[in-house]
N, C-alpha and C positions, 0 to 999 in steps of 0.2 A: 504492500499500499503505498501510497505517496507520504512523505515526511509533511506536508502542508497538514496542518493542525484541520482536525476532523469536529465540527462543532454540533450539537443539535439545532436544527432549525425551528426559529419559534413560529408562531401560528400567524402573527402580523407579516410574516415574511413571507406568506402563500397567499398569490391573488387569490381576488374576491370570485373574479370572474372563471369558470370553469374550463373554458378551454384557454385561458392564460397559465391556468394554473397547470394543465396538462404539457404546455409547450413550457413551463418554468422546471418542472421535475427532469428535464433531461438533464444529462448530467450532475444530478445530485446524487445523493448516497442513500442506501436503503441499511438498515442495519436489525439485525437481529440478535441479541445477546444471548447464548444460550449457555450458562453458570462460565465455566473459564474459555468458551470459544466464542468468537465473534465471529458472524456470519453479515459480511458487507459486498456490498457490490455497486457500482454506478448505474445509473437508471439508464437505458438508451433508447426506451421504448412505450408510449403510452397511448393511451385512446381517451377520449371526453365522449361520456355522456349526458345526457341534457334533459331540461324539464320537456314533456311532449314528445320525447323520442321515444318510439315503437322498439328499439331495441334496448332499451334500460330498463333495470329492474324494479326501477319506481313508475314505470307508465301506468299501472293500474293501481297506484298506491303501495301507502305504506303497509307492511305485514310485519308479524313477528321474524320473519327471514330476514326482510331488507331491513329493518330498522335501523341498523348500523349508518345506511346510506343516506339517512336524513338527519343524522348528526351535525353540527357544523363542522366547516371545513377541516380537513386533518387528523381523519380519524380511518381505521381499519373498518372495510368491508369485506368480510371473507365470506364467499359461497364455495359449494359443491357443486360438481358439474358432469356430466355423461357418467356419472358413476366411480370414478375414478382420479379426479384432481380436484384441489381448490384453486380460486383465483383470488388474485390480492387487488384491493380498490384502495383508493384514496377519497375519503368524502370531500366534496365540495360547495361550493355555494354557501347559503347562509342555512343555518338552522329549518329543516321542514322542506326544504326545495327540493332532498332526493337526488341532486347530481353528482355525478362520481367520475373519478379518473382510473381506468383500468393500468396497472402496470406489467405491461409484456414482455417487455426482457432486459435483462442487466447484466453488466461485464462482471464477472468475478472477481472481487478485490481480495479479501481476506477471508481466514477459514475453507480453503477451496477445497482440503484433503475431505472436510465434514460433509462439504456439499457434493463431493464426489460418492461418499458412502450413500448421502440421502438419496443419491440420483441413480445412482447403480451403473456408474459410467465415470471414467478419466476423461473425455474427451471436455477439455476446458469449454472450448464454442459454443458446446449443445449443455451445458451444466442450468444455465436459466435463459435460454432463447426462446422465448413462447412463454405466453402466461403461466400455463399449467406447469411446464419445467420451473419458472422462476419458483412458484409455490413453492414447490417441493424442494427446491435447492435451498430455500429459506426456512423451512421447516415451517411453513404456514399451516395452519391447521383453524377450525372455528372456534378452539378458544381464545383465539385474538380478534376476533371479531369485536369490534366496537374500541378496540385500543387506541389511544391518543399518540400520532407520529409527533406529536410536540411537547409530550408529557415528560416524563421520567422513567417511563416503563422500558422496557426489554426489547419493544418493536418501536422501531425510532426513523426518522428522517435527517440524513446531515447534510452540511455543507460539499459543495463540489470540490473535489481535490485534484481538479485539472482544468484548465479551459474547456469548456464544450465546443466541438466542433460545429459545422453548418446544420442546422435542423429543418429536416426534410417534413413536407406535409403530404399524406396522402387518404384515399380510402380506407375505411375499416376493415379488418381481416378477419373471418371466423363466423361471419354473421348474416343472416339473409334478412333481416328489416331494417329498411335506410344505410346498408350497407354504401351505399355510394359516396354519404356526407364527408367532406375532408377533417377527417375529428382524428386521426392519427399522425402523430407526431414522433421523429426519431432519429438520431444523428445521423446523418449521411454516411454512405459508405463503411458503415460499422460491421464489422463480422458477427458482433453478436446481436444484432437487429434480425428479427425475426422475418420471415416473409420469403417471396422469389427474391432474386436479384433485383428484379425491375423496382418491387418496393423498398428495397437498402438503399439505392442509388440517390 
């Protein structure tokens, strides 16, 4: 990991607008402290989900399952999908809005051996490339649903450890409803970004 000091982000630093937050998170650090082991990675890909968005889990309103998505910006919304993996989101907007940012990919920085064990692979590029892989590499489960990324807990968002490259924008991946919307953000040319080559350039 870079020698540059890593610090926890404050909620006031997180943009209030969801699209701006999705862009802002590119290059920032995702951290999950597991006892003596720290899992850390550079966020390189995100997707925004907005009010009135048919692809958003909040589209039909608040439920016990998606309640964390309606928290003030900067909280974790974790859900289980396809019967085999979790997805990690950052709640966005104001309390009650139901907007969020899906963390789609990260560049592993610290705790790589633990990530390899969690993922069952030693291929660095594939450890957290894609939202399901990211959640698995960072030991994310429903127990972390509602966690405050800006608090003093074990799951948190940290500052960028090096300058962020050019940020690209594209349609969203892996959904059928409103997939055409340009709400996916990524570090252009990054090998840790998911999707086809055309969606990484």
